[in-house]
C-alpha positions as CSV (number, residue, x, y, z in Angstrom):
1,M,-13.8,24.9,13.1
2,S,-11.0,24.6,10.6
3,G,-11.3,21.9,8.0
4,V,-8.9,19.7,6.3
5,A,-8.2,19.0,2.6
6,V,-8.4,15.3,1.8
7,A,-5.5,14.1,-0.3
8,S,-6.5,12.2,-3.3
9,A,-5.5,8.6,-3.6
10,P,-2.4,8.0,-5.9
11,A,-3.1,6.9,-9.4
12,L,-2.9,3.1,-9.4
13,V,-4.0,2.1,-12.8
14,G,-1.1,2.3,-15.3
15,D,1.5,2.6,-12.6
16,T,4.0,0.2,-14.1
17,E,6.3,-0.1,-11.1
18,L,3.5,-1.0,-8.7
19,A,1.6,-3.2,-11.2
20,R,4.7,-5.3,-12.0
21,A,6.5,-5.5,-8.7
22,A,6.2,-9.2,-8.2
23,N,6.7,-10.1,-11.8
24,D,9.9,-8.0,-12.0
25,Q,11.2,-9.6,-8.9
26,I,10.6,-13.1,-10.1
27,L,12.2,-12.3,-13.5
28,R,15.4,-11.0,-11.7
29,R,15.6,-14.0,-9.4
30,L,15.1,-16.5,-12.3
31,G,17.6,-14.7,-14.5
32,I,20.2,-14.8,-11.8
33,V,19.7,-18.5,-11.0
34,I,19.6,-19.5,-14.7
35,G,22.7,-17.4,-15.5
36,I,24.8,-18.7,-12.6
37,G,23.5,-22.3,-13.2
38,A,24.6,-22.1,-16.9
39,M,28.1,-21.0,-15.8
40,L,28.4,-24.0,-13.5
41,V,27.2,-26.4,-16.1
42,M,29.7,-25.0,-18.6
43,A,32.5,-25.5,-16.1
44,L,31.4,-29.1,-15.4
45,E,31.1,-29.9,-19.1
46,L,34.5,-28.4,-20.2
47,P,36.8,-31.2,-19.1
48,A,34.7,-33.9,-20.9
49,V,34.5,-31.6,-24.0
50,L,38.3,-31.2,-24.3
51,V,38.9,-34.9,-24.6
52,Q,36.3,-35.7,-27.2
53,P,37.4,-36.4,-30.8
54,V,36.5,-33.4,-33.1
55,N,36.7,-32.4,-36.7
56,P,40.1,-30.8,-37.3
57,T,38.7,-27.5,-38.4
58,M,36.5,-26.9,-35.3
59,W,37.3,-25.9,-31.7
60,P,35.1,-27.7,-29.2
61,E,35.9,-25.3,-26.3
62,L,34.9,-22.3,-28.3
63,H,31.7,-24.1,-29.4
64,L,30.9,-24.7,-25.7
65,M,31.6,-21.2,-24.5
66,A,29.7,-19.7,-27.5
67,A,26.6,-21.6,-26.4
68,Y,26.8,-20.3,-22.8
69,A,28.4,-16.9,-23.6
70,L,25.3,-14.9,-23.0
71,F,24.2,-16.6,-19.7
72,A,26.8,-14.6,-17.7
73,P,25.4,-11.3,-19.0
74,L,21.9,-12.6,-18.2
75,A,22.9,-13.0,-14.5
76,I,24.5,-9.6,-14.4
77,V,21.6,-7.8,-16.1
78,S,19.1,-9.6,-13.8
79,A,21.0,-8.5,-10.7
80,R,21.8,-4.9,-11.7
81,G,20.3,-3.9,-15.0
82,P,16.9,-2.7,-16.1
83,V,14.1,-5.3,-16.0
84,A,13.2,-4.7,-19.7
85,A,16.7,-5.9,-20.7
86,I,16.3,-9.3,-19.0
87,G,14.0,-10.7,-21.7
88,R,16.2,-9.5,-24.5
89,V,19.3,-11.0,-23.1
90,A,17.5,-14.2,-22.3
91,A,16.2,-14.4,-25.8
92,A,19.7,-14.0,-27.2
93,A,21.0,-16.7,-24.8
94,A,18.3,-19.1,-25.9
95,L,19.1,-18.5,-29.6
96,C,22.8,-18.9,-29.1
97,Y,22.2,-22.2,-27.4
98,F,19.9,-23.3,-30.3
99,A,22.6,-22.3,-32.8
100,A,25.2,-24.3,-30.9
101,T,22.9,-27.3,-31.0
102,L,22.6,-27.1,-34.8
103,V,26.4,-27.1,-35.4
104,T,27.2,-29.9,-32.9
105,P,27.4,-32.5,-35.7
106,L,29.9,-30.3,-37.5
107,V,32.1,-30.1,-34.4
108,Y,32.0,-33.7,-33.3
109,S,32.6,-36.8,-35.4
110,V,31.4,-39.0,-32.6
111,I,30.9,-38.7,-28.8
112,D,33.4,-41.0,-27.2
113,I,35.0,-41.8,-23.8
114,G,31.9,-43.5,-22.4
115,S,29.6,-40.5,-22.9
116,F,25.9,-41.4,-23.5
117,A,24.9,-38.0,-24.9
118,S,26.2,-34.8,-26.2
119,W,26.4,-31.8,-23.9
120,P,23.7,-29.8,-25.8
121,Y,21.3,-32.6,-25.1
122,R,22.3,-32.8,-21.5
123,G,21.9,-29.0,-21.1
124,L,18.6,-28.7,-22.9
125,A,16.9,-27.4,-19.8
126,L,19.0,-24.2,-19.7
127,G,17.9,-23.2,-23.2
128,V,14.3,-23.9,-22.3
129,L,14.6,-21.8,-19.1
130,A,16.0,-18.9,-21.0
131,A,13.2,-19.1,-23.5
132,G,10.7,-19.1,-20.7
133,L,12.2,-15.8,-19.5
134,A,12.4,-14.3,-22.9
135,W,9.0,-14.8,-24.5
136,P,5.3,-15.3,-23.8
137,R,4.3,-18.9,-23.0
138,G,3.1,-19.8,-26.5
139,I,6.3,-18.7,-28.2
140,A,8.4,-20.2,-25.4
141,A,6.5,-23.5,-25.7
142,G,7.1,-23.6,-29.5
143,F,10.8,-22.8,-29.1
144,A,11.1,-25.5,-26.4
145,V,9.7,-28.1,-28.8
146,V,12.0,-27.1,-31.6
147,L,15.0,-27.1,-29.3
148,A,14.1,-30.5,-27.8
149,V,13.9,-32.0,-31.3
150,A,17.1,-30.3,-32.5
151,T,19.1,-31.5,-29.5
152,S,17.8,-35.0,-29.9
153,V,18.6,-35.2,-33.6
154,S,22.1,-33.7,-33.2
155,N,22.6,-36.1,-30.3
156,T,21.6,-39.1,-32.5
157,L,24.1,-38.0,-35.2
158,V,27.1,-37.9,-32.8
159,V,26.4,-40.7,-30.4
160,P,27.8,-44.1,-31.5
161,D,25.4,-46.8,-32.6
162,G,22.5,-44.4,-32.8
163,S,19.3,-45.7,-34.2
164,G,15.8,-44.6,-35.2
165,W,14.3,-46.0,-32.0
166,A,17.0,-44.4,-29.9
167,A,16.2,-41.1,-31.6
168,V,12.5,-41.5,-30.7
169,G,13.4,-42.2,-27.1
170,D,15.7,-39.1,-27.1
171,V,13.0,-36.9,-28.5
172,T,10.4,-38.2,-25.9
173,R,12.8,-37.6,-23.0
174,A,13.8,-34.2,-24.3
175,L,10.2,-33.1,-24.7
176,G,9.4,-34.3,-21.2
177,V,12.4,-32.4,-19.7
178,A,11.5,-29.3,-21.8
179,A,7.9,-29.4,-20.7
180,L,8.9,-29.8,-17.0
181,F,11.3,-26.9,-16.9
182,L,9.2,-24.6,-19.0
183,W,6.2,-25.2,-16.8
184,C,8.3,-24.2,-13.7
185,V,9.2,-20.8,-15.3
186,V,5.7,-20.2,-16.7
187,Y,4.1,-21.1,-13.3
188,A,6.4,-18.8,-11.4
189,R,5.8,-15.9,-13.8
190,S,2.0,-16.6,-13.8
191,S,2.0,-16.6,-10.0
192,A,3.8,-13.3,-9.9
193,E,1.4,-11.8,-12.3
194,R,-1.5,-12.9,-10.2
195,V,0.1,-11.4,-7.2
196,D,0.5,-8.1,-9.1
197,R,-3.1,-8.1,-10.2
198,E,-4.3,-8.8,-6.7
199,A,-2.1,-6.0,-5.3
200,V,-3.5,-3.6,-7.8
201,Q,-7.0,-4.6,-7.0
202,Q,-6.3,-4.3,-3.3
203,R,-4.9,-0.9,-3.7
204,L,-7.9,0.1,-5.8
205,R,-10.3,-1.2,-3.2
206,A,-8.3,0.6,-0.4
207,A,-8.4,3.8,-2.4
208,T,-12.1,3.4,-2.9
209,V,-12.7,2.8,0.8
210,A,-10.5,5.8,1.7
211,A,-12.3,8.1,-0.7
212,T,-15.6,7.0,0.6
213,A,-14.5,7.5,4.2
214,A,-13.1,10.9,3.3
215,R,-16.4,11.9,1.7
216,E,-18.3,10.7,4.8
217,R,-16.0,12.6,7.1
218,E,-16.4,15.7,5.0
219,S,-20.1,15.3,5.0
220,A,-20.1,14.8,8.8
221,R,-17.9,17.8,9.3
222,F,-20.1,20.0,7.1
223,A,-23.2,18.7,8.8
224,A,-21.7,19.5,12.2
225,L,-20.8,23.0,11.0
226,I,-24.3,23.5,9.7
227,H,-25.8,22.4,13.1
228,D,-23.3,24.1,15.4
229,G,-22.9,27.3,13.4
230,V,-25.7,28.0,10.9
231,L,-28.7,26.4,12.7
232,S,-27.5,27.7,16.1
233,T,-27.2,31.2,14.7
234,L,-30.7,31.0,13.1
235,L,-32.2,29.6,16.2
236,E,-30.8,32.5,18.3
237,A,-31.9,35.0,15.7
238,S,-35.5,33.6,15.8
239,R,-35.5,33.9,19.6
240,A,-34.0,37.3,19.8
241,E,-36.4,40.2,19.7
242,R,-33.8,42.5,18.3
243,S,-30.3,42.4,17.0
244,S,-27.5,42.1,19.6
245,P,-23.7,42.3,19.4
246,V,-23.4,38.7,20.6
247,L,-25.7,37.5,17.8
248,R,-23.8,39.6,15.2
249,D,-20.5,38.2,16.4
250,Q,-21.9,34.6,16.2
251,A,-23.1,35.2,12.7
252,A,-19.8,36.6,11.6
253,R,-17.9,33.6,13.1
254,T,-20.2,31.2,11.3
255,L,-19.6,32.9,8.0
256,D,-15.9,32.8,8.7
257,Q,-16.1,29.1,9.4
258,L,-17.9,28.4,6.2
259,E,-15.4,30.4,4.2
260,H,-12.4,28.8,5.9
261,S,-13.8,25.3,5.3
262,R,-13.4,25.9,1.5
263,S,-9.6,26.5,1.8
264,A,-8.5,24.4,4.7
265,P,-4.8,23.5,5.0
266,E,-3.8,19.9,4.4
267,L,-2.7,18.4,7.6
268,D,-2.2,14.8,8.8
269,H,-2.0,15.3,12.6
270,F,-1.5,17.8,15.4
271,D,1.2,17.7,18.0
272,A,0.5,18.7,21.7
273,V,1.0,22.5,21.1
274,A,-1.1,22.6,17.9
275,T,-3.8,20.5,19.6
276,V,-4.1,22.9,22.6
277,E,-4.2,25.9,20.3
278,F,-6.8,24.2,18.1
279,L,-9.0,23.5,21.2
280,R,-8.5,27.1,22.5
281,D,-9.8,28.4,19.1
282,A,-12.8,26.1,19.3
283,V,-13.6,27.5,22.8
284,R,-13.0,31.1,21.8
285,E,-15.4,30.8,18.8
286,V,-18.2,30.1,21.2
287,G,-17.1,31.7,24.5
288,P,-14.3,34.2,23.9
289,D,-13.9,34.9,27.6
290,L,-13.9,31.3,28.8
291,P,-10.6,30.3,30.5
292,V,-8.7,27.2,29.2
293,Q,-6.2,25.6,31.6
294,V,-3.6,23.2,30.2
295,S,-1.6,20.6,32.0
296,S,0.8,18.1,30.4
297,H,2.5,14.9,31.8
298,S,6.2,15.0,31.8
299,G,7.6,14.0,28.4
300,A,4.2,13.8,26.8
301,D,4.3,13.4,23.1
302,L,0.9,13.7,21.4
303,C,0.2,12.9,17.8
304,L,-3.5,13.6,17.3
305,P,-5.0,12.8,13.9
306,I,-6.7,15.7,12.2
307,E,-10.0,13.9,12.2
308,A,-9.8,13.3,15.9
309,A,-8.9,16.9,16.5
310,Q,-11.9,18.1,14.5
311,V,-14.2,15.8,16.4
312,L,-12.8,16.9,19.8
313,G,-13.1,20.6,18.9
314,A,-16.6,20.3,17.5
315,A,-17.8,18.3,20.6
316,L,-16.1,20.8,22.9
317,A,-17.6,23.8,21.1
318,E,-21.1,22.2,21.4
319,A,-20.6,21.5,25.1
320,V,-19.6,25.1,25.7
321,R,-22.5,26.4,23.6
322,N,-25.0,24.2,25.6
323,S,-23.5,25.5,28.9
324,L,-23.9,29.1,27.7
325,R,-27.5,28.5,26.7
326,H,-28.8,26.5,29.7
327,A,-26.5,26.7,32.7
328,D,-27.1,30.2,33.9
329,L,-29.3,30.5,37.0
330,T,-32.0,33.0,37.4
331,T,-30.1,34.6,40.3
332,R,-26.5,34.6,39.0
333,Q,-24.3,33.7,36.0
334,A,-22.7,30.3,36.1
335,A,-19.0,29.9,36.4
336,R,-17.3,27.8,33.7
337,G,-13.9,26.5,32.9
338,V,-12.2,24.2,30.5
339,S,-9.2,22.0,31.4
340,V,-7.0,20.1,28.9
341,T,-4.7,17.4,30.0
342,V,-2.2,16.1,27.5
343,A,-0.4,12.7,27.9
344,T,1.6,10.5,25.6
345,G,-0.8,9.0,23.1
346,G,-3.9,10.6,24.6
347,I,-5.7,13.7,25.7
348,R,-8.6,14.6,28.1
349,V,-10.8,17.7,27.8
350,V,-13.1,18.7,30.6
351,L,-15.8,21.4,30.6
352,S,-17.3,22.2,34.0
353,D,-19.9,24.7,35.2
354,D,-21.7,25.3,38.5
355,G,-24.9,26.2,36.8
356,A,-28.5,24.9,36.8
357,G,-27.6,21.3,35.8
358,F,-30.0,18.8,34.5
359,D,-31.0,15.1,34.7
360,P,-29.1,13.3,31.9
361,A,-31.6,10.4,32.0
362,R,-34.4,12.7,31.0
363,V,-32.6,14.1,27.9
364,P,-34.3,12.7,24.8
365,A,-32.1,10.3,22.8
366,D,-32.6,12.3,19.6
367,R,-31.5,15.6,21.1
368,M,-28.7,16.7,18.9
369,G,-26.9,18.9,21.4
370,I,-25.9,16.1,23.7
371,A,-26.7,12.7,22.1
372,G,-25.5,13.6,18.6
373,S,-23.1,16.5,18.7
374,I,-21.2,15.4,21.9
375,L,-21.7,11.7,22.8
376,G,-22.5,10.5,19.3
377,R,-19.5,12.2,17.8
378,M,-17.0,10.9,20.4
379,R,-18.3,7.4,20.3
380,A,-18.0,7.3,16.5
381,L,-14.3,8.4,16.8
382,A,-11.8,5.6,17.0
383,G,-10.2,5.9,20.5
384,G,-12.8,8.5,21.6
385,A,-15.2,8.6,24.5
386,A,-17.4,11.2,26.2
387,F,-19.1,11.4,29.6
388,V,-21.7,13.8,30.9
389,E,-22.3,14.2,34.6
390,S,-25.0,16.5,35.8
391,A,-27.8,16.9,38.3
392,P,-30.4,19.6,38.8
393,G,-28.9,22.5,40.7
394,A,-25.4,20.7,40.9
395,G,-23.8,21.9,37.7
396,T,-22.5,19.9,34.7
397,V,-19.2,18.2,33.8
398,V,-18.6,17.1,30.3
399,T,-15.5,14.9,29.8
400,L,-14.0,14.2,26.3
401,V,-11.3,11.6,26.0
402,W,-9.2,10.4,23.1
403,A,-6.4,7.7,23.2
404,S,-4.4,6.3,20.3
405,D,-4.2,2.6,19.5
406,G,-0.5,2.5,20.4
């Protein structure tokens, strides 16, 4: 029987795209949200900034826009750009916000018009969020602490009636806000990394299982070939008193099967036509003159996995071999035939003869010809089943059935 080459599992370790899929996705989503959020905050802050008293040499609107200038590119890069660029743009945005915080006392003489805090202090969370995207958690945490202290100090310098205790309260609140928002980003990224690690492990486990199953199928296929071809040929040779054309043909076919199994084509499934030809070949290898009749339901569309085709072909070949060995009567040669019925999602193969027959109940359970090579094979196949009907003097009918899960 023809073999099949088993495709190796794709390399999983080191595959950056697969190993960082969830992490990249969360980076993009956070970058978009932070970038758009910063633009909205800048728009909301601008009216209040324009009416604040300033030093005559500084422009408050440029100060505001410079602080938020790189948040718009952050949103754009997160949506359309390479993932590697998100961290770099986020780092630049965080540093710009920090620089704007440091120069706030140079821009404003005092915050007026009923404001309780400067806008860098109110927008602290945006700088912290950008840092969480840009750097590892340790560096981001250090930056968040520095930014919280810087915004608190600059806020104390420009808010009227600021005091030392007020500064302590500002620092405490700023640290709390920074810790909360940084934790959100760190937790989201950590969760995404865990998802990626689990996905990689799952793919590795699936690849291991698939490889093991492939090895088992190959071992089973080779064992079947050894039994059905090699052992059968040796058995016939030990029984024969002299060489015969039939024995020579069987030995040649077995050698061809062994050679073909070394260079089998890589296939995933057979359609109806390929399945029928495959089964015809299986029959011809054992009984070249045995007729095979084919019928198909209207509109039948078969997609038979290569493994199922191999099992069907091997079981059918063994059934034909058993019939040729045992069905002939002493007075005449038994008549045999194979019928194949193809339906959408399934196939039925029937071998019948009118030969000597036997009592299935008296067949030993460990007899490979029926229990192992026919019934055992089909029962082990997902969607497969086999039935043997026979009686002494009444012939034998072997039915092989396969149906897909769909």
